[in-house]
ROFIDREN-270104 format. One record per residue (C-alpha): residue number from 1; x, y, z. Coordinates in Angstrom, 3 decimals. Each point is the difference from the previous one (the first is absolute). Example, Ala and Ser with C-alpha at 12.3 -4.5 7.8 and 13.67 -1.06 7.14 Angstrom:
% residues 2
1:12.300:-4.500:7.800
2:1.370:3.440:-0.660
This chain:
% residues 362
1:0.000:0.000:0.000
2:2.901:2.348:0.757
3:1.891:0.880:-3.169
4:3.629:-1.125:-0.341
5:0.975:3.642:-0.446
6:-1.431:0.882:3.434
7:1.790:-2.972:1.573
8:3.279:1.043:-1.660
9:-0.352:3.608:1.155
10:-0.794:-1.188:3.538
11:3.028:-2.254:0.429
12:2.332:2.518:-1.654
13:-1.167:2.596:2.493
14:0.475:-2.420:2.882
15:3.479:-0.918:-1.230
16:0.863:3.693:-0.081
17:-0.917:0.219:3.700
18:1.355:-3.346:1.311
19:2.799:-0.727:-2.537
20:-1.321:-3.566:-0.194
21:-0.793:-1.714:-3.327
22:-3.503:-1.460:-0.477
23:-1.786:-2.207:-2.487
24:-3.731:-0.722:-0.349
25:-1.160:-3.145:-1.807
26:-3.353:-1.622:-0.595
27:-0.802:-3.493:1.277
28:1.435:-1.528:-3.198
29:3.405:1.643:0.654
30:-0.444:2.553:-2.804
31:1.856:3.199:0.896
32:-2.392:2.981:0.134
33:2.367:2.625:1.400
34:3.619:-0.086:1.136
35:2.891:2.258:0.994
36:2.697:-2.561:-0.894
37:0.615:-1.791:-3.330
38:0.519:-3.616:1.111
39:-3.481:-0.471:1.517
40:-1.023:-2.644:-2.567
41:2.745:-2.347:1.266
42:-2.090:-0.715:3.113
43:-3.004:-1.493:-1.842
44:0.337:-3.519:1.456
45:0.500:1.382:3.542
46:-3.086:2.209:-0.361
47:-2.168:-2.910:-1.219
48:1.195:-2.149:2.902
49:-0.788:2.832:2.434
50:-3.493:0.404:-1.459
51:-0.752:-3.644:0.831
52:1.532:0.175:3.478
53:-2.109:0.751:3.113
54:2.371:2.807:1.109
55:-0.966:3.692:-0.360
56:3.644:1.100:-0.050
57:3.318:-1.760:-0.508
58:3.703:0.704:-0.649
59:1.160:-1.624:-3.257
60:3.361:0.557:-1.722
61:0.660:3.273:1.798
62:-3.474:1.452:-0.621
63:-2.985:0.433:2.302
64:-3.085:-1.491:-1.670
65:-3.457:1.246:1.029
66:-3.546:-0.883:-0.991
67:-2.422:2.869:-0.713
68:-3.654:-0.889:0.529
69:-3.167:1.665:-1.202
70:-2.764:-1.086:2.393
71:1.676:-3.376:0.676
72:0.646:-0.511:-3.737
73:3.701:-0.168:-0.920
74:0.584:2.858:-2.445
75:3.751:0.735:-0.194
76:3.416:-1.226:1.143
77:2.405:2.667:1.247
78:3.780:-0.468:0.023
79:2.170:2.318:2.117
80:3.784:-0.230:-0.455
81:1.754:-0.993:3.241
82:-0.614:-2.445:2.806
83:0.352:2.242:3.061
84:-2.699:0.933:2.527
85:-0.007:3.570:-1.342
86:-0.769:-1.246:-3.514
87:-2.759:-2.209:1.439
88:-1.587:3.003:1.750
89:0.188:2.158:-3.137
90:-1.442:-2.883:-2.052
91:-2.986:-0.255:2.353
92:-0.575:3.751:-0.386
93:0.067:-0.366:-3.792
94:-2.510:-2.877:0.200
95:-2.254:2.233:2.113
96:0.318:2.806:-2.559
97:-0.910:-2.274:-2.939
98:-2.985:-1.433:1.876
99:-1.255:3.538:0.631
100:0.403:0.731:-3.709
101:-2.104:-3.076:-0.796
102:-2.770:1.224:2.315
103:0.104:3.508:-1.497
104:-0.119:-1.262:-3.583
105:-2.807:-2.421:0.785
106:-2.032:2.837:1.518
107:0.672:2.132:-3.059
108:-1.063:-2.890:-2.248
109:-3.220:-0.460:2.007
110:-0.768:3.714:-0.224
111:0.736:-0.042:-3.731
112:-2.451:-2.860:-0.543
113:-2.618:1.769:2.099
114:0.341:3.249:-1.989
115:-0.194:-1.876:-3.322
116:-3.170:-1.838:1.030
117:-1.442:3.236:1.361
118:0.597:1.807:-3.311
119:-1.526:-2.840:-2.025
120:-3.108:-0.294:2.221
121:0.911:-3.574:0.988
122:-0.863:0.457:3.694
123:-3.240:-0.006:1.929
124:-0.670:3.108:2.084
125:0.507:-1.850:3.291
126:3.284:-1.508:-1.277
127:1.330:3.450:-0.949
128:-0.263:1.292:3.553
129:1.112:-3.240:1.674
130:3.120:-0.375:-2.144
131:0.827:3.695:0.222
132:-0.082:-0.274:3.797
133:2.311:-3.044:-0.013
134:2.452:1.756:-2.323
135:-0.128:3.231:2.057
136:-1.358:2.011:-2.926
137:-2.150:2.950:1.025
138:-3.482:-0.126:-1.535
139:-1.202:3.601:0.360
140:2.928:1.818:-1.606
141:-0.683:2.156:-3.078
142:1.634:-1.586:-3.021
143:0.252:0.388:-3.762
144:1.196:-2.423:-2.683
145:2.627:0.994:-2.573
146:0.467:-2.166:-3.103
147:3.398:0.149:-1.703
148:0.172:-1.610:-3.445
149:3.535:-0.803:-1.155
150:1.135:-0.235:-3.603
151:1.483:-3.489:0.474
152:-1.500:-3.033:1.704
153:1.428:-1.129:3.373
154:1.967:3.221:0.447
155:1.683:-0.892:3.309
156:2.077:3.208:0.014
157:-3.156:2.106:-0.080
158:-1.650:-2.125:2.693
159:2.987:0.262:2.341
160:0.271:3.750:-0.606
161:-3.645:0.504:0.995
162:0.507:-2.275:3.021
163:3.012:2.035:1.106
164:-2.143:3.146:-0.134
165:-3.065:-1.265:1.832
166:0.222:-3.540:1.416
167:2.005:1.121:3.053
168:-3.033:1.931:1.175
169:-2.166:-2.366:2.033
170:-3.339:1.139:-1.401
171:1.063:-0.015:-3.690
172:0.058:-3.207:-2.061
173:1.648:-0.741:-3.335
174:-1.023:-3.097:-1.960
175:-0.775:-1.291:-3.520
176:-2.926:-2.064:-1.264
177:1.160:-0.380:-3.611
178:3.130:0.252:-2.143
179:-0.014:3.702:-0.887
180:-1.744:1.853:2.832
181:1.462:0.988:3.366
182:-2.589:0.889:2.633
183:0.595:2.457:2.824
184:-2.579:0.111:2.787
185:0.928:3.250:1.715
186:-1.097:1.523:3.279
187:-1.517:3.470:-0.427
188:1.143:2.376:2.724
189:-2.437:2.470:1.644
190:-0.342:3.080:-2.192
191:1.478:-1.738:-3.070
192:-1.899:0.993:-3.159
193:-0.331:-1.376:-3.520
194:2.545:2.614:-1.095
195:2.444:-1.557:2.471
196:-0.758:-3.462:-1.420
197:0.718:1.357:-3.496
198:3.387:1.209:1.287
199:0.676:-3.462:1.464
200:-0.851:-1.606:-3.358
201:2.374:2.374:-1.807
202:2.723:-0.746:2.548
203:-0.388:-3.743:-0.703
204:0.081:0.713:-3.731
205:3.194:2.066:0.250
206:1.681:-2.489:2.337
207:-0.661:-2.951:-2.318
208:1.122:1.971:-3.040
209:3.327:0.910:1.615
210:0.835:-2.927:2.320
211:-1.676:-3.020:-1.611
212:0.426:1.453:-3.531
213:-3.483:-1.056:-0.991
214:-2.948:1.849:-1.512
215:-3.202:-0.403:1.998
216:-3.593:1.214:0.188
217:-1.460:0.765:3.434
218:-3.672:0.191:0.940
219:-1.819:0.194:3.312
220:-3.509:-0.464:1.338
221:-1.967:1.903:2.617
222:0.771:0.122:3.723
223:-1.804:-2.659:2.086
224:-0.541:0.020:3.760
225:-0.273:-3.751:0.695
226:2.221:-2.908:-0.949
227:-2.983:-1.816:-1.556
228:-0.252:2.770:-2.631
229:3.618:-0.254:-1.184
230:-1.096:-2.237:-2.899
231:-2.294:2.801:-1.203
232:2.923:2.433:-0.167
233:1.970:-2.676:-1.899
234:-2.789:-0.428:-2.577
235:-0.152:3.768:-0.421
236:3.765:0.160:-0.556
237:-0.304:-2.749:-2.646
238:-2.742:1.909:-1.775
239:2.028:3.214:0.184
240:2.983:-1.773:-1.599
241:-2.141:-1.272:-2.902
242:-1.875:3.280:-0.486
243:3.308:1.859:0.065
244:1.420:-2.220:-2.755
245:-3.039:0.593:-2.201
246:-0.775:3.692:0.450
247:2.993:1.603:1.706
248:2.961:-1.807:-1.543
249:2.314:2.992:0.514
250:-0.443:-0.259:3.795
251:2.154:-2.377:2.049
252:-1.957:0.590:3.216
253:-3.790:-0.388:0.038
254:-2.356:0.380:2.974
255:-3.397:-1.691:0.093
256:-1.478:3.217:1.399
257:1.067:1.928:-3.142
258:-1.172:-2.266:-2.818
259:-2.808:2.280:-1.166
260:-2.134:-1.194:-2.887
261:2.487:-2.808:-0.721
262:-1.342:-1.873:3.058
263:-3.543:0.059:-1.434
264:1.021:-1.121:-3.490
265:2.176:-2.809:1.423
266:-3.085:-1.559:1.588
267:-2.087:-0.013:-3.179
268:-0.709:-3.401:-1.631
269:1.578:-0.354:-3.449
270:-3.306:-0.680:-1.850
271:-1.338:3.329:1.291
272:3.186:1.750:-1.188
273:-0.328:-1.500:-3.482
274:-3.656:1.072:-0.133
275:0.968:3.558:0.966
276:2.712:0.263:-2.684
277:-2.349:-1.426:-2.647
278:-2.754:2.411:0.976
279:2.217:3.087:-0.062
280:2.304:-0.813:-2.919
281:-2.062:-2.470:-2.005
282:2.491:-2.832:0.445
283:3.122:2.085:-0.638
284:2.642:0.517:2.669
285:0.895:3.567:1.046
286:3.685:-0.888:0.104
287:0.030:-1.051:-3.665
288:0.661:3.594:-0.972
289:3.371:1.014:-1.406
290:2.749:1.321:2.279
291:-0.618:3.626:-0.973
292:-3.692:-0.176:0.917
293:0.669:-1.754:3.304
294:2.672:2.571:0.930
295:-2.452:2.792:-0.807
296:-2.739:-1.603:2.126
297:2.257:-0.599:3.002
298:1.466:3.514:-0.118
299:-3.520:1.464:-0.292
300:-1.021:-1.877:3.161
301:3.197:1.041:1.808
302:-0.876:3.653:-0.656
303:-3.600:-0.309:1.246
304:-1.510:0.289:-3.531
305:1.721:3.353:-0.613
306:0.435:0.387:-3.769
307:2.475:2.921:0.115
308:2.339:-1.593:2.570
309:-0.119:-3.407:-1.724
310:0.886:1.441:-3.423
311:2.845:1.994:1.596
312:1.484:-3.111:1.678
313:-0.368:-2.060:-3.187
314:1.633:2.800:-2.050
315:-2.903:0.045:-2.437
316:-2.392:2.719:-1.128
317:-3.284:0.256:1.875
318:-1.909:-0.696:-3.237
319:2.024:-3.211:-0.508
320:-1.103:-1.223:3.426
321:-3.614:0.945:-0.720
322:0.233:-1.928:-3.297
323:1.302:-3.099:1.834
324:-2.784:0.222:2.594
325:-2.620:0.397:-2.756
326:1.427:-3.040:-1.791
327:-0.148:-2.019:3.227
328:-3.604:1.075:0.542
329:-0.970:-1.233:-3.476
330:1.559:-3.427:0.561
331:-1.246:-0.567:3.574
332:-3.007:2.265:0.451
333:1.699:1.518:3.054
334:1.042:3.645:0.208
335:2.832:0.222:2.555
336:-0.723:3.727:0.460
337:-3.276:-1.017:1.636
338:0.575:-1.043:3.611
339:-2.369:-2.998:-0.054
340:1.534:-1.396:-3.200
341:3.511:0.547:1.401
342:-0.855:-1.985:3.134
343:-1.457:-2.822:-2.089
344:3.131:-0.156:-2.159
345:2.356:0.135:2.993
346:-1.837:-2.845:1.741
347:-0.030:-1.994:-3.237
348:3.794:0.273:-0.284
349:0.347:-1.258:3.577
350:-2.477:-2.843:-0.599
351:1.990:-1.150:-3.048
352:3.214:0.031:2.034
353:-1.695:-2.107:2.652
354:-1.397:-2.455:-2.561
355:3.407:-0.474:-1.640
356:1.675:-0.591:3.374
357:-2.589:-2.569:1.109
358:0.090:-1.799:-3.357
359:3.825:-0.168:0.159
360:-0.286:-1.897:3.312
361:-1.956:-2.766:-1.746
362:2.893:-0.852:-2.334
């Protein structure tokens, strides 16, 4: 359960303090971590010690110790030297490793609990019972951040996020699939959605610089009870999808700021197709040429202002009017009329949504 890297770091640190060499093996005499190169030469001695009833023994100038995890033999520790001082230090190292096992097991149990909580795999009574056993507070305000990485199983990104938040007892970092890292974060008194946006941007910047990976970050709404954490997670998932469809230039998206995109995202596809057919007689509003689409988007950006749009497009006002007239003839919609402009804008968003959802089916 403890990674070999953690074991190696631990015994190297202990060697630095005690000046004694150590080696940790599994019960099959495979070396997991060592501070001296000839550890593999003791394979037969280790296997014999595993089968012996003794918990510690001096063999070939080394102190051998058994490390148990709840009465289950987990590791064999070798400490170089046969003196009483080496024996005492060896027992301290065994104690340290056993404490690491307990800590990692607790973290694993909490990780499983958070995963099942996010995925709605727990009954209400189980949520509160297990939270109590794991010493997780149930009435803390929390919010769920979803961090989508560019590459699957991005361990660098996961460890970077853990280093930022997992040391705080009320924050949890986990993953339920290959590409998404989930942060369940405590919300401090007085913390606002603007503060959460800053946190999301901090995560984004940290992963860009330290983990060298491009990510998208979304977050749900603040919940008051642990049972509602899954709701914030679902909102963060929706925000991530809606952001990809309608706000692709944004790397941070909040569920509370999705606007009309949230409504369109929840429309059934048959209804979307019916709407496009009704408005455009079977045509698609994004079938227009690049020049027309640029004109439309710039016209919307400038709040239907003809003069400002023509200035930004570096075209004569009459040229813009001609393009708008041409568009009106082909679609029946005059973008200078507010109601028609809204209809066209929504239609463009609906088409984006349809294309995204259809791409998921392939």
